[in-house]
BALOBA-1460 file (C-alpha; in Angstrom, 3 decimals):
// residues 60
<rec num="1" residu="m" x="-47.304" y="127.190" z="12.434"/>
<rec num="2" residu="p" x="-46.742" y="125.781" z="15.898"/>
<rec num="3" residu="e" x="-46.825" y="128.178" z="18.824"/>
<rec num="4" residu="s" x="-43.176" y="127.398" z="19.625"/>
<rec num="5" residu="l" x="-42.019" y="128.977" z="16.331"/>
<rec num="6" residu="f" x="-43.203" y="132.454" z="17.324"/>
<rec num="7" residu="r" x="-40.975" y="134.994" z="19.085"/>
<rec num="8" residu="n" x="-43.816" y="137.263" z="20.178"/>
<rec num="9" residu="r" x="-44.366" y="137.028" z="23.937"/>
<rec num="10" residu="v" x="-48.106" y="137.636" z="23.716"/>
<rec num="11" residu="l" x="-48.559" y="134.697" z="21.350"/>
<rec num="12" residu="k" x="-46.243" y="132.528" z="23.428"/>
<rec num="13" residu="s" x="-48.215" y="133.308" z="26.600"/>
<rec num="14" residu="l" x="-51.550" y="132.129" z="25.190"/>
<rec num="15" residu="s" x="-52.998" y="128.869" z="26.366"/>
<rec num="16" residu="p" x="-52.913" y="126.114" z="23.724"/>
<rec num="17" residu="e" x="-56.700" y="126.443" z="23.373"/>
<rec num="18" residu="d" x="-56.571" y="130.217" z="22.769"/>
<rec num="19" residu="f" x="-53.639" y="129.880" z="20.382"/>
<rec num="20" residu="a" x="-55.565" y="127.234" z="18.419"/>
<rec num="21" residu="l" x="-58.385" y="129.767" z="17.904"/>
<rec num="22" residu="l" x="-55.973" y="132.322" z="16.398"/>
<rec num="23" residu="r" x="-53.755" y="129.949" z="14.437"/>
<rec num="24" residu="p" x="-55.921" y="129.785" z="11.254"/>
<rec num="25" residu="s" x="-55.738" y="133.582" z="10.927"/>
<rec num="26" residu="l" x="-52.012" y="134.046" z="11.608"/>
<rec num="27" residu="h" x="-49.799" y="134.944" z="8.659"/>
<rec num="28" residu="r" x="-46.202" y="136.120" z="8.681"/>
<rec num="29" residu="v" x="-45.651" y="139.385" z="6.833"/>
<rec num="30" residu="e" x="-42.565" y="141.466" z="6.126"/>
<rec num="31" residu="l" x="-43.210" y="145.174" z="6.626"/>
<rec num="32" residu="d" x="-41.312" y="148.017" z="5.007"/>
<rec num="33" residu="i" x="-39.570" y="150.598" z="7.170"/>
<rec num="34" residu="k" x="-42.097" y="153.251" z="8.225"/>
<rec num="35" residu="a" x="-45.017" y="151.092" z="7.070"/>
<rec num="36" residu="q" x="-48.311" y="152.519" z="8.310"/>
<rec num="37" residu="l" x="-50.131" y="149.708" z="10.083"/>
<rec num="38" residu="e" x="-53.364" y="151.513" z="10.896"/>
<rec num="39" residu="i" x="-55.019" y="154.830" z="10.069"/>
<rec num="40" residu="a" x="-56.543" y="156.962" z="12.824"/>
<rec num="41" residu="h" x="-60.352" y="156.920" z="12.998"/>
<rec num="42" residu="q" x="-60.594" y="154.037" z="10.535"/>
<rec num="43" residu="p" x="-61.725" y="150.482" z="11.330"/>
<rec num="44" residu="i" x="-58.886" y="148.191" z="12.356"/>
<rec num="45" residu="r" x="-58.653" y="145.369" z="9.831"/>
<rec num="46" residu="n" x="-55.574" y="143.494" z="11.082"/>
<rec num="47" residu="g" x="-53.819" y="142.822" z="14.339"/>
<rec num="48" residu="y" x="-50.025" y="142.688" z="14.435"/>
<rec num="49" residu="f" x="-47.823" y="140.674" z="16.768"/>
<rec num="50" residu="p" x="-44.281" y="141.989" z="16.125"/>
<rec num="51" residu="e" x="-41.499" y="139.456" z="16.571"/>
<rec num="52" residu="r" x="-38.652" y="141.912" z="16.197"/>
<rec num="53" residu="g" x="-38.170" y="145.592" z="15.426"/>
<rec num="54" residu="v" x="-39.917" y="148.669" z="16.752"/>
<rec num="55" residu="a" x="-43.465" y="149.927" z="16.328"/>
<rec num="56" residu="s" x="-44.587" y="153.362" z="17.452"/>
<rec num="57" residu="v" x="-47.627" y="155.590" z="17.504"/>
<rec num="58" residu="s" x="-47.504" y="159.005" z="15.861"/>
<rec num="59" residu="p" x="-49.961" y="161.798" z="16.600"/>
<rec num="60" residu="p" x="-52.622" y="162.114" z="13.881"/>
């Protein structure tokens, strides 16, 4: 996926070299409403770059 197809400002702000390093690992996913992205005190397995919607942090 070319960098220009992303809406996320963090991804769009990366240099072409940095974006090229991430590109092989980027996958678009659809998340359900109230999907839990990470669990407190557990290793983080994925990074998310939201393109639209809202993400929030709830107290554990």
